[in-house]
PASEBA-1860 file (N, C-alpha, C; in nm, 3 decimals):
! residues 194
1> MASNPTEG> -2.384/16.378/15.586/-2.267/16.299/15.602/-2.283/16.166/15.534 ~ -2.176/16.116/15.474/-2.180/15.989/15.404/-2.167/15.878/15.504 ~ -2.254/15.778/15.488/-2.248/15.665/15.580/-2.143/15.564/15.535 ~ -2.112/15.564/15.405/-2.013/15.471/15.353/-1.882/15.547/15.334 ~ -1.774/15.499/15.389/-1.648/15.573/15.380/-1.589/15.575/15.238 ~ -1.633/15.486/15.146/-1.578/15.486/15.011/-1.647/15.588/14.922 ~ -1.760/15.644/14.962/-1.827/15.746/14.883/-1.750/15.876/14.892 ~ -1.758/15.955/14.786/-1.693/16.083/14.793/-1.640/16.127/14.659
9> LFYPADRT> -1.514/16.174/14.663/-1.455/16.236/14.547/-1.432/16.139/14.432 ~ -1.384/16.017/14.461/-1.349/15.924/14.356/-1.454/15.817/14.328 ~ -1.545/15.798/14.417/-1.650/15.698/14.400/-1.784/15.768/14.399 ~ -1.871/15.731/14.305/-2.002/15.796/14.304/-2.084/15.756/14.424 ~ -2.174/15.840/14.458/-2.263/15.814/14.572/-2.360/15.704/14.534 ~ -2.407/15.634/14.631/-2.504/15.528/14.609/-2.638/15.594/14.575 ~ -2.683/15.576/14.455/-2.802/15.646/14.406/-2.932/15.578/14.450 ~ -2.923/15.463/14.503/-3.046/15.396/14.546/-3.109/15.469/14.663
17> RTGAGPAA> -3.026/15.535/14.742/-3.082/15.608/14.856/-3.137/15.743/14.816 ~ -3.092/15.798/14.701/-3.139/15.931/14.662/-3.260/15.925/14.569 ~ -3.308/15.807/14.536/-3.428/15.796/14.455/-3.402/15.762/14.309 ~ -3.279/15.763/14.261/-3.248/15.732/14.122/-3.210/15.585/14.113 ~ -3.307/15.501/14.097/-3.285/15.357/14.093/-3.255/15.307/13.953 ~ -3.255/15.175/13.931/-3.224/15.118/13.800/-3.322/15.161/13.692 ~ -3.448/15.179/13.723/-3.546/15.222/13.622/-3.514/15.363/13.572 ~ -3.470/15.451/13.660/-3.435/15.587/13.621/-3.308/15.589/13.537
25> RLKQIPRR> -3.214/15.498/13.567/-3.090/15.493/13.490/-3.115/15.441/13.349 ~ -3.215/15.355/13.327/-3.246/15.303/13.195/-3.306/15.411/13.105 ~ -3.373/15.510/13.163/-3.433/15.617/13.084/-3.329/15.715/13.033 ~ -3.214/15.723/13.092/-3.108/15.813/13.046/-3.036/15.749/12.927 ~ -3.006/15.832/12.826/-2.932/15.783/12.709/-2.784/15.806/12.736 ~ -2.705/15.701/12.723/-2.562/15.718/12.749/-2.498/15.815/12.649 ~ -2.404/15.891/12.698/-2.339/15.991/12.616/-2.263/15.928/12.498 ~ -2.203/15.814/12.516/-2.132/15.747/12.407/-2.227/15.711/12.292
33> LVFRWAGW> -2.348/15.670/12.326/-2.445/15.636/12.222/-2.484/15.761/12.142 ~ -2.499/15.873/12.208/-2.533/15.998/12.141/-2.421/16.037/12.045 ~ -2.296/16.029/12.089/-2.183/16.063/12.003/-2.168/15.964/11.887 ~ -2.196/15.837/11.912/-2.187/15.737/11.806/-2.289/15.768/11.696 ~ -2.414/15.795/11.735/-2.517/15.826/11.636/-2.488/15.958/11.564 ~ -2.434/16.055/11.633/-2.399/16.182/11.569/-2.287/16.162/11.467 ~ -2.189/16.080/11.501/-2.079/16.052/11.408/-2.127/15.979/11.284 ~ -2.209/15.875/11.301/-2.262/15.802/11.186/-2.353/15.891/11.100
41> GALLAILA> -2.431/15.974/11.165/-2.519/16.065/11.090/-2.439/16.164/11.006 ~ -2.331/16.219/11.064/-2.246/16.312/10.990/-2.178/16.242/10.873 ~ -2.131/16.119/10.894/-2.067/16.044/10.786/-2.166/16.014/10.673 ~ -2.287/15.974/10.706/-2.388/15.947/10.603/-2.428/16.075/10.529 ~ -2.434/16.187/10.598/-2.466/16.313/10.532/-2.357/16.352/10.432 ~ -2.231/16.333/10.470/-2.120/16.364/10.379/-2.124/16.273/10.258 ~ -2.148/16.143/10.277/-2.156/16.050/10.165/-2.273/16.084/10.072 ~ -2.386/16.121/10.127/-2.501/16.157/10.045/-2.472/16.281/9.961
49> QSSTGFLE> -2.410/16.381/10.021/-2.378/16.502/9.946/-2.277/16.476/9.836 ~ -2.175/16.397/9.867/-2.073/16.372/9.764/-2.127/16.285/9.651 ~ -2.213/16.188/9.681/-2.269/16.106/9.574/-2.367/16.187/9.489 ~ -2.440/16.278/9.546/-2.528/16.365/9.470/-2.447/16.454/9.376 ~ -2.338/16.510/9.426/-2.252/16.592/9.342/-2.189/16.511/9.230 ~ -2.149/16.388/9.260/-2.090/16.299/9.158/-2.189/16.272/9.047 ~ -2.313/16.239/9.082/-2.414/16.209/8.981/-2.449/16.332/8.899 ~ -2.459/16.447/8.961/-2.490/16.569/8.886/-2.378/16.606/8.790
57> FFTPKKIG> -2.254/16.581/8.831/-2.141/16.615/8.746/-2.135/16.527/8.621 ~ -2.163/16.399/8.635/-2.149/16.307/8.523/-2.277/16.284/8.443 ~ -2.385/16.348/8.478/-2.509/16.337/8.402/-2.516/16.454/8.303 ~ -2.516/16.424/8.172/-2.522/16.534/8.076/-2.660/16.599/8.077 ~ -2.662/16.730/8.098/-2.788/16.801/8.101/-2.791/16.916/8.002 ~ -2.678/16.944/7.943/-2.672/17.058/7.852/-2.730/17.022/7.716 ~ -2.796/17.118/7.659/-2.839/17.105/7.520/-2.737/17.183/7.439 ~ -2.688/17.123/7.334/-2.588/17.188/7.252/-2.447/17.146/7.285
65> AFGGLVNA> -2.431/17.036/7.358/-2.298/16.986/7.391/-2.298/16.834/7.374 ~ -2.179/16.775/7.373/-2.168/16.631/7.354/-2.246/16.559/7.464 ~ -2.325/16.463/7.423/-2.411/16.392/7.517/-2.553/16.443/7.514 ~ -2.581/16.540/7.429/-2.715/16.596/7.418/-2.749/16.624/7.272 ~ -2.850/16.705/7.253/-2.894/16.744/7.119/-2.816/16.867/7.074 ~ -2.754/16.859/6.956/-2.670/16.968/6.906/-2.730/17.022/6.776 ~ -2.741/17.154/6.768/-2.784/17.220/6.645/-2.661/17.235/6.556 ~ -2.659/17.165/6.443/-2.542/17.163/6.355/-2.548/17.271/6.248
73> GNVSEIQV> -2.653/17.349/6.243/-2.662/17.457/6.145/-2.783/17.444/6.056 ~ -2.787/17.529/5.954/-2.897/17.531/5.858/-2.863/17.445/5.737 ~ -2.965/17.389/5.676/-2.948/17.306/5.556/-2.886/17.388/5.444 ~ -2.925/17.514/5.432/-2.878/17.599/5.322/-2.730/17.633/5.333 ~ -2.670/17.619/5.451/-2.529/17.653/5.470/-2.435/17.548/5.414 ~ -2.481/17.426/5.397/-2.393/17.315/5.359/-2.432/17.263/5.222 ~ -2.336/17.265/5.130/-2.359/17.217/4.994/-2.317/17.070/4.983 ~ -2.361/17.004/4.878/-2.322/16.865/4.853/-2.170/16.858/4.838
81> GDVKMVRE> -2.109/16.767/4.913/-1.964/16.752/4.913/-1.895/16.822/5.028 ~ -1.965/16.912/5.098/-1.906/16.983/5.212/-1.901/16.895/5.336 ~ -1.800/16.919/5.418/-1.786/16.854/5.548/-1.762/16.964/5.650 ~ -1.846/16.969/5.752/-1.836/17.072/5.855/-1.807/17.006/5.989 ~ -1.703/17.056/6.057/-1.671/17.004/6.190/-1.758/17.077/6.294 ~ -1.824/16.999/6.380/-1.905/17.055/6.488/-1.837/17.014/6.618 ~ -1.756/17.105/6.670/-1.672/17.075/6.787/-1.754/17.041/6.912 ~ -1.866/17.111/6.933/-1.947/17.088/7.052/-1.999/16.945/7.058
89> GKFYLSRV> -2.030/16.888/6.943/-2.086/16.753/6.938/-1.987/16.644/6.905 ~ -1.861/16.681/6.881/-1.755/16.585/6.848/-1.789/16.502/6.724 ~ -1.836/16.570/6.621/-1.870/16.499/6.497/-1.846/16.589/6.377 ~ -1.847/16.526/6.260/-1.842/16.597/6.133/-1.978/16.581/6.065 ~ -2.030/16.689/6.014/-2.153/16.684/5.937/-2.113/16.679/5.790 ~ -2.146/16.570/5.726/-2.108/16.546/5.586/-2.233/16.547/5.501 ~ -2.229/16.626/5.394/-2.344/16.627/5.302/-2.303/16.554/5.174 ~ -2.377/16.452/5.144/-2.358/16.371/5.024/-2.483/16.387/4.938
97> PEGFFALW> -2.482/16.341/4.814/-2.602/16.360/4.730/-2.729/16.301/4.790 ~ -2.717/16.197/4.871/-2.835/16.132/4.930/-2.888/16.205/5.054 ~ -2.807/16.292/5.116/-2.850/16.363/5.236/-2.733/16.394/5.329 ~ -2.759/16.381/5.461/-2.660/16.418/5.563/-2.617/16.297/5.646 ~ -2.489/16.299/5.685/-2.434/16.206/5.782/-2.369/16.286/5.893 ~ -2.390/16.246/6.018/-2.316/16.302/6.130/-2.219/16.193/6.175 ~ -2.092/16.209/6.140/-1.991/16.107/6.166/-1.912/16.142/6.292 ~ -1.914/16.051/6.391/-1.838/16.070/6.515/-1.692/16.068/6.479
105> WKCPHLGC> -1.617/16.165/6.529/-1.477/16.178/6.489/-1.385/16.078/6.559 ~ -1.440/15.983/6.631/-1.360/15.880/6.700/-1.337/15.762/6.606 ~ -1.212/15.726/6.587/-1.177/15.615/6.499/-1.222/15.483/6.562 ~ -1.291/15.396/6.488/-1.335/15.268/6.546/-1.221/15.171/6.573 ~ -1.101/15.202/6.525/-0.988/15.112/6.546/-0.940/15.119/6.690 ~ -0.887/15.234/6.732/-0.838/15.249/6.870/-0.883/15.378/6.936 ~ -0.977/15.449/6.877/-1.036/15.566/6.942/-0.964/15.698/6.918 ~ -0.870/15.704/6.826/-0.803/15.831/6.796/-0.903/15.928/6.730
113> TVPWRPDD> -0.876/16.057/6.743/-0.959/16.156/6.676/-0.918/16.163/6.529 ~ -1.016/16.144/6.442/-0.990/16.141/6.298/-1.014/16.281/6.242 ~ -0.910/16.344/6.187/-0.930/16.478/6.129/-0.977/16.472/5.984 ~ -1.046/16.577/5.945/-1.087/16.594/5.805/-0.973/16.664/5.734 ~ -0.929/16.607/5.622/-0.821/16.665/5.542/-0.881/16.720/5.413 ~ -0.909/16.850/5.407/-0.977/16.905/5.289/-0.892/16.906/5.162 ~ -0.758/16.900/5.175/-0.672/16.909/5.057/-0.620/16.774/5.010 ~ -0.650/16.667/5.081/-0.606/16.534/5.037/-0.686/16.492/4.914
121> PVMEGDSG> -0.627/16.406/4.832/-0.701/16.362/4.712/-0.824/16.280/4.750 ~ -0.928/16.294/4.673/-1.052/16.223/4.697/-1.033/16.075/4.660 ~ -1.104/15.988/4.731/-1.093/15.845/4.703/-1.229/15.792/4.660 ~ -1.238/15.662/4.639/-1.361/15.603/4.586/-1.481/15.635/4.674 ~ -1.594/15.649/4.611/-1.717/15.682/4.681/-1.751/15.829/4.675 ~ -1.649/15.915/4.676/-1.670/16.059/4.673/-1.637/16.121/4.538 ~ -1.580/16.046/4.448/-1.527/16.103/4.324/-1.635/16.161/4.232 ~ -1.759/16.122/4.246/-1.863/16.172/4.158/-1.909/16.312/4.191
129> FASKGRFN> -1.890/16.359/4.315/-1.943/16.489/4.355/-1.842/16.576/4.430 ~ -1.719/16.529/4.448/-1.617/16.610/4.516/-1.483/16.589/4.447 ~ -1.398/16.691/4.453/-1.266/16.680/4.390/-1.154/16.660/4.491 ~ -1.175/16.701/4.617/-1.071/16.687/4.720/-1.136/16.657/4.854 ~ -1.056/16.599/4.941/-1.096/16.580/5.080/-1.125/16.436/5.117 ~ -1.081/16.400/5.241/-1.109/16.268/5.298/-1.074/16.272/5.447 ~ -1.121/16.174/5.519/-1.086/16.158/5.660/-0.963/16.068/5.665 ~ -0.862/16.109/5.743/-0.737/16.034/5.750/-0.693/16.025/5.896
137> CPCHGSIY> -0.701/15.907/5.956/-0.663/15.887/6.096/-0.511/15.895/6.110 ~ -0.460/15.982/6.197/-0.315/15.998/6.209/-0.248/15.884/6.288 ~ -0.324/15.806/6.362/-0.262/15.703/6.447/-0.213/15.584/6.366 ~ -0.298/15.526/6.282/-0.259/15.405/6.209/-0.293/15.411/6.061 ~ -0.331/15.528/6.011/-0.348/15.547/5.868/-0.479/15.501/5.808 ~ -0.583/15.483/5.887/-0.713/15.448/5.829/-0.767/15.568/5.751 ~ -0.824/15.540/5.634/-0.878/15.646/5.548/-1.026/15.618/5.525 ~ -1.108/15.724/5.537/-1.253/15.714/5.522/-1.300/15.817/5.420
145> NRYGQILQ> -1.412/15.787/5.354/-1.471/15.885/5.263/-1.580/15.965/5.335 ~ -1.656/16.045/5.262/-1.758/16.132/5.321/-1.876/16.054/5.380 ~ -1.893/15.931/5.342/-1.997/15.845/5.400/-1.950/15.782/5.531 ~ -1.819/15.792/5.559/-1.760/15.728/5.675/-1.710/15.588/5.647 ~ -1.717/15.544/5.521/-1.676/15.409/5.484/-1.524/15.398/5.490 ~ -1.476/15.289/5.550/-1.332/15.264/5.555/-1.284/15.224/5.416 ~ -1.181/15.292/5.369/-1.126/15.266/5.236/-0.989/15.199/5.244 ~ -0.917/15.229/5.353/-0.782/15.178/5.365/-0.743/15.183/5.512
153> GPAPRPMD> -0.664/15.086/5.558/-0.612/15.089/5.694/-0.668/14.979/5.781 ~ -0.628/14.977/5.907/-0.663/14.866/5.997/-0.799/14.876/6.066 ~ -0.873/14.984/6.046/-1.003/14.998/6.115/-1.096/14.883/6.076 ~ -1.168/14.826/6.173/-1.253/14.709/6.145/-1.386/14.740/6.079 ~ -1.428/14.867/6.083/-1.560/14.904/6.030/-1.561/15.052/5.996 ~ -1.668/15.100/5.934/-1.677/15.245/5.905/-1.687/15.328/6.033 ~ -1.673/15.459/6.015/-1.689/15.551/6.128/-1.832/15.540/6.180 ~ -1.849/15.550/6.312/-1.983/15.547/6.371/-2.054/15.678/6.336
161> RFPVDVRD> -2.187/15.670/6.331/-2.264/15.790/6.299/-2.365/15.816/6.409 ~ -2.410/15.940/6.416/-2.512/15.981/6.512/-2.644/16.002/6.439 ~ -2.757/15.987/6.508/-2.887/16.014/6.446/-2.901/16.163/6.410 ~ -2.950/16.187/6.290/-2.970/16.324/6.240/-3.119/16.348/6.220 ~ -3.163/16.470/6.254/-3.303/16.509/6.235/-3.304/16.647/6.171 ~ -3.375/16.660/6.059/-3.386/16.789/5.990/-3.527/16.842/6.015 ~ -3.534/16.961/6.082/-3.663/17.024/6.112/-3.655/17.173/6.082 ~ -3.751/17.221/6.008/-3.762/17.364/5.978/-3.633/17.420/5.918
169> GKIFVSTG> -3.567/17.344/5.835/-3.445/17.390/5.770/-3.322/17.386/5.856 ~ -3.332/17.330/5.978/-3.218/17.320/6.069/-3.183/17.173/6.090 ~ -3.056/17.147/6.115/-3.006/17.011/6.133/-2.975/16.990/6.281 ~ -3.039/16.890/6.341/-3.015/16.855/6.481/-2.956/16.715/6.488 ~ -2.856/16.699/6.576/-2.787/16.571/6.589/-2.789/16.530/6.736 ~ -2.831/16.405/6.763/-2.826/16.349/6.898/-2.689/16.285/6.917 ~ -2.614/16.335/7.016/-2.477/16.289/7.035/-2.462/16.212/7.166 ~ -2.348/16.148/7.180/-2.314/16.073/7.300/-2.278/15.930/7.266
177> PDKAISRA> -2.198/15.865/7.349/-2.157/15.727/7.322/-2.276/15.631/7.311 ~ -2.382/15.657/7.384/-2.499/15.568/7.379/-2.584/15.592/7.254 ~ -2.561/15.702/7.183/-2.637/15.733/7.062/-2.564/15.690/6.934 ~ -2.436/15.656/6.945/-2.356/15.621/6.827/-2.409/15.494/6.762 ~ -2.415/15.496/6.630/-2.465/15.382/6.553/-2.346/15.318/6.482 ~ -2.313/15.196/6.522/-2.207/15.120/6.455/-2.269/15.049/6.336 ~ -2.190/15.030/6.233/-2.242/14.966/6.113/-2.131/14.887/6.047 ~ -2.169/14.782/5.979/-2.071/14.697/5.909/-2.029/14.760/5.778
185> RAAPEDAV> -2.119/14.835/5.717/-2.090/14.902/5.589/-2.165/15.034/5.587 ~ -2.100/15.138/5.536/-2.164/15.270/5.526/-2.252/15.271/5.402 ~ -2.381/15.267/5.422/-2.475/15.263/5.311/-2.528/15.402/5.279 ~ -2.532/15.442/5.153/-2.587/15.573/5.117/-2.733/15.588/5.158 ~ -2.806/15.478/5.170/-2.948/15.486/5.210/-2.965/15.533/5.354 ~ -2.858/15.527/5.435/-2.868/15.571/5.574/-2.864/15.723/5.589 ~ -2.833/15.794/5.481/-2.827/15.940/5.487/-2.966/15.997/5.513 ~ -2.968/16.105/5.592/-3.095/16.172/5.623/-3.118/16.279/5.518
193> KA> -3.232/16.273/5.451/-3.263/16.367/5.343/-3.301/16.503/5.401 ~ -3.265/16.606/5.325/-3.294/16.743/5.371/-3.440/16.777/5.352
END
């Protein structure tokens, strides 16, 4: 029988008489604290998983795609004066008498994609070894030769180029925005020899 009339259904029993004193109550972890830590732990786990997925998605790991090393073909496939588009690497491989250039197809003016026009008349710089072809930006009319040199239009500098490496008769190009080489003038000495 309860000695206190307020004990019962709506009021908890006095625990001091049953042996559960203040020291025993301190050893128990409150349920709200358990739920709070579980909620924060779940939120941190979700954030960790999503940030890991974000980093994996935006980190280039492929070989043979833009942002990595691209095999542009064999040296024997490309003759002097030829320009080959390499879609995977977003560049044009241009062979000039001095060697090879890998020209990023992004216009330095406003970033438009510059197409190669094989039937357009040749302009200065290419006239000694080619009869037709030039790069012509459709956005604002910048015109470039096979070296990537700006010949006409509002572009502030030549087309950017990527590093080229010739090994065992194959042409490899390192691509990506961090690999692009800006230059004030397209010099024939920058061509990579076969």
